[in-house]
N, C-alpha and C positions, 0 to 999 in steps of 0.2 A: 495584570496587577496581582491577581490571585496566585499565579505561578511564582511571582517574586516573593510574596509573603510565605508561601510554602517552602521555597528554597531557603529563605532566611531562617525559618523555624527549624528546618532540617539541619542547617549549618550550626545553629546554636546548640541543638541537641548533640551533634557530633563533637563539638568543642567540649561540651559538658561531659560526654562520655570519655573523651581523652583525658580530662582532668579529674575524672572520678577516682578517688583514692583506691577503690577496689581494683580498677583496671591498672592504675599505676603500680600497685603492689604486685599484681600478677606478672606484669612485664618485668619488674625489678627482680622478682624471685626467679623467673625463667632465665633472665640474663645472668644472674649470679651463679645459678646451678650450671649453666653451659660453660661459663668461663672457668669454674672450678674443675669441671670434667676435662676441659682442654689442657689445663695446667697439670692435672693429675696424670694424664696420658703420657706426658713427657717425664714426670718425676717418679711415678710409682712403677714398681715391677709388675703389677697386675695388668692383665690384658684389657680388662674392663673395670677400671677403678670407680665404681658407682658410689662408693662411700663418700667421695668428695662432693659430688653434686647433691647427694642426699643431705649431707651435713650443711652445705650452703643453703639448701632449700629450707631446712629447719631453723637455721640460725637467722636468716633474713626475715625477721618478724616485721609486724606493721609499724613498729616504732624503733628508734635508735636505742632508747633505754632498754627495751626488751631484747634487742639484738645483742647488746653488750652482756647483759646478764645471762641470756640463754646460750650465747656462744661459749662463755666460760664454763657453765654447767654441763653443756653437751660434751665439750672436750674432756672434762673431768670424768664424765660417765663412761665415755669410750675407753679412755686410758685405764680406768679402774676395771672395766670388763676384760680388757686384754691382759692385765696383770693377773686377774683371777684365772683366766683361761690358761695362761702359761703355767701357773702353779699347779693346776689340775692335770695338765698334760704331762708334767714331770712326775707327778705322784701316782695317779691312778689311770690316766688315759680316758677314753670315751666308752662308757657302758651305760645301760639304762639307769642304774642306780647312781652312777657318778654324774649323769646329766641332771638328775633330781637334786643331788647335793650342790651341783654347780649353780642351778637356778636359785636355790635357797641362799647360798653363800653370796651370789651376785646381788640379790635384792637386799641382803643385809648390809653388804658393803656400800650399796647405793645410798642407803639411809645414813650410814656412817659418814660418808663424804658429802652429804647434804646437796645432792643434785636435784632435789625437789621432783618436778614432773618427769625428769629423765631417769628415774630409778629403773624402769623397765629396759632402758637403753643399755644399762650395765649388763643385764642378763642376755640381751640380744647380742651385744658385742662378744660376750664370752662364748656363747653358743656358736656363733659364726666362726670365730677363730679356732675353737676347740674341734670343730668338725672337719678341718682340713688336715692334710698330711704334713706339709712343711710348716709346722707351727711357728717357727721363729720368723721366717720370711714374711708369712702372712700377717703375723702380729705387728711387725714393724710397718708393713705396707698399710695396714688398717689405721695405725696411729698417724702415719704420714698423710694419708688421704683425709682423715678427720681434721688434721691441722690445716691442710690446704683449704678444705671447705669452710672451716671456721674463719680463717684469715680472709678469704675472699668475701665471705658474708659481711664481716666487720668492715673491711675496706670499702665494700660497695656502699654501705650505709654512711660511711664517713665522707666519701667522695660525692655520692648522690644522696642527699638527705632524704629520708623517707617522708611521705606526705603527712601533713598535719590534719588531724581529724576533728578540729574544733568546729568547723562549719557543720559537720554531720551531727555533732553533739548539740550544737545550737538548734538545729532543725528538730532534733528529738525533744529538746526542752520546750520549744515553741509549740510542737505538736501536742505535748502533754497539757500545756496551758490552754490550747484551743479546745481540747476535749473537756477540760475543767469548765471552760466557758459554756460549751454547749449543754453540759449537765446543769449548770447553774440557771441558764435561761429556761430550760424545761421545768426545773423545780419552781422557779419564780412564776411562770405561767400557770402551773397547776395550783400553786398556793393561792393565787389570786381568785381561783374559782372554787368549785366543789371537788376536792381531791378525794377519791375513794381510797380506802386503806390499802387495797391491793396495788393500786397505782403508785402510792407512796412507797410501798415495799419494793417495787421495781426500781425506783430511783435509788433506793438504798443499796440494792444489788449492783447497780451500775457504779455507784460510788466505791463499793468494795472491789469491783473489777479493776478500778484504776490502780490498785496496788501492783498488778502485773505490768502495767505500763511504766510505773516507776522503776521496776526492776530492769526493764529494757533500756530506759533512759540512763539509769545508773551504769549499765554495762557500756553504753556508748560514751558516757562521760569518763569512765575509767580509761577507755582507749584513748580519748582525747588528752587526758592528763598525762598518760605515758608518752604520747607523741610530742608533748611540749618539753619533756625532760631531755636535757642534753642535746637539743635540736639546734643546730647553728642557724636555722632559718627563723628562729623565734626569739624575740626580745621580750623581757619581762614575762617569762613563762610562768613564774610563781603567781603573779598577779592574775593572769588569765585563768590559771587553775583554781585559785581561791574564788574569783568572781563566779565562775561556772558552778563550782561545788556549793557555795553558799546560796546561789540562786536555786539550785535543785533542792537543797535542804528546805528553803522557804516554800517552794511549791509542794514538797512532800508534806510539810506541816499543814499547808492549806488543804491538801487532799484529805488528810486525816480529819481536820476540823469539818470539812464539807461532809464527810461520811457521818460524823456525829450530828451535824445539822440535819442530814437526811433521816437519821434515826429519830431525832426529836420531832420532825414533821410527820414521820410514820406513826409515832406514838400519839401525836396530837390528832391525826386523822382517825385513829382507832377510838380515841376517847370521845371525839365530837361527832362521829358518824351517826346519822346522815347529815348533820349540820356542816356548813362550810368551816374551814379552819379559822378564818378571821372574818371580821366585818368587812364590807366592800372596800371602804377607804383604806383600812389596814392592809388588806390583801393586795390592793393596787400598789401600796407603798412597799410591801415586801417584794413584789415583782420588780418594781423600779430599782430597789436597793440591790437585789441579786444581779440585775442586768448591769448596773454600774460597777459592781465588784467584779463581774465577769470580764468587762472591758479592761478593768485595772489589772487583772491577772495576766491578760495577753500583753498589755503594755509593760508590765513587770518583766515578762519573759523576753520581750524585745530589748528592753534595757540591759538585761543580763547578757544577752548574746550579741550586743552591738559593740564593735571594736573601735570604730572611728569616733573620735571625741565629739565632733559636731553633731553626729547622729545621736550619740549617747546623751548629749545635752538636751536635744529636743525630745528624746524619749523620756528623760527624767522629768522634764517640764510637763509633758502630757500625763505621765503617771501621777505627778503631784496634783495636777488639776482634777484628775478623775478621783483620786483619794479624797480630796477636799469636798467634791460633790457627793461622794458616797458617805462621807462623815456627816454632812448636813442631812442627807436622807435618813441616815441611821438615827440622828437625834429626833427627827420627825417621827420615825417608827417607834422610838422609845416612848414618846409622849402618847402616841395612839395606843400602844400596848398597855401603858399605865391606865389610860381611860377605860380600856376594856376590862382590865383586872378590877378596877373600882366598881364597874357595873356588874361584873360577873367574875367571882374569884376562882371559878373552876379552872383547872389546868394552868394556874398561874406559874407553877414551876416550869412547865414546858415553854410558856411564853418567855420567861426569863432566860431559859436555855438557848432559845433561838437568838435572842439579842446578844447574849454573851459569846456565842459562837461566831456571829457576824463581827463582833468587836475583835475577836482573836485574829480573824483573817485580815482585817484592816490593819491591825497592829503589826502583823508579820510583814506586810508589804510596805510599811512606812519607810520613807527614804532615810530619816534619821536613824531609825532602828537598823536599817541595812548598812549604813555607813559605819555605825558602831560595831556591827558584827564583822564587817570586812577588816577593820583595824585590829580587832581581837584575833582573827584568824591569821592575819599577816604577822602579828607579834608572836603568835604561837609557833608558826612555821619557822620564823627567824630564830626563836629561842631553841627549838628542837634541833635546827641545823648547827647552832653554836655548841650545843651539848654533844651532838653526834660527831661533828668534825671540828674540833677546837683549833687545830693547826691551820686548816683551810680558812676558817673564819678570821684568825689573826692575820693571815696573809692578805685576805681581802681588805681588812681594815687598814693594813699598812699601805696597800696600793691606793686605797681611797684617800688616805691622808696625804700621801705623796702627790696624788693628782690635784688635790686642793691647794697644796703648796705651790705646785707649778702654775696653777691658774692665777694664784695671787701674785706670784712673781711676774707673770706675763702681763697682768693688768697694771701692776706698778710700773713696769717698763714702758707700757704704752702711754701711761699718764705723764711720763717724763717728756 
């Protein structure tokens, strides 16, 4: 029985590795480069046309959107470099000072033709072409190989759609939420007892380090957003992008507010040392409230990263229930803090800050607030698309209207 379980676990891991986007991307890149080299061997006059596989390797990026944009920019960079090399070979030839001028001119041309990160490719192409004897043949061969590599890379991504990185971005978002939860739980446990000032300062440093995690999650999300653009495997890509982006924005705000909360607790610990931060009942309520908010943060992340409607419904119901419970505990804490301030008015500003920061986190995760934010973002993206591509928008509107007319005629025909 143990052997069967081990075999099943190893099989699952093997399947996951096969479906891992990193593995898939590596196989796609190798295949595209090989095919480009085979085609270039037949069409290029060069004995070893390595420019074609190199171009295909660079063009086949992790997303179809990046492939299209990078392919065009790379071809422009190589062609610009070849033109500069031909001009220099006709005017001055290859010397140490002409090489310096060639590099400067190539980099300037690269910025003029707006090839972005491929500006060095202009100079590289110019130097490679200028350094050979048969300048004309080599120049055209390099252009041909570049076109072969770019076409193969583009065709490869059109025929075999690149992987979608939404799952990886979702795992990053959930990982950030779980780190937020762990920090909240520790802060709650320590706030319920006698928290030394140095221990509170450690929690503040942990909250500040979460900024690095947000940067990593943002990079994963940008990759996922690119993988959804122009991908034939994805429907409603805009909605997916907006849901993930607004979800990360909310978690980022919660992280910032949590850092401010950690600072308030640190200041309170310094002011009240060696006394405890709160009375026993108030401290226990703070611990309970932070624990409930921590669970709600994880439920929010699950809701954001859930694509199936049934699971999303259950995740939203669970989040709403946890937020209602946390709001009730918040009201209880507000009354307890008011009683404490009436007995002892010292540090009343810090007590009020703790309560306001907790309110801000709850408000950010509120389901109605989130729905309103989603609608705003969708409207903004639609408006920007209409302003950027008016003709395409008018065409989509006409197709949508004609589709509705066909549906009405079909329904009227069936009713007869």
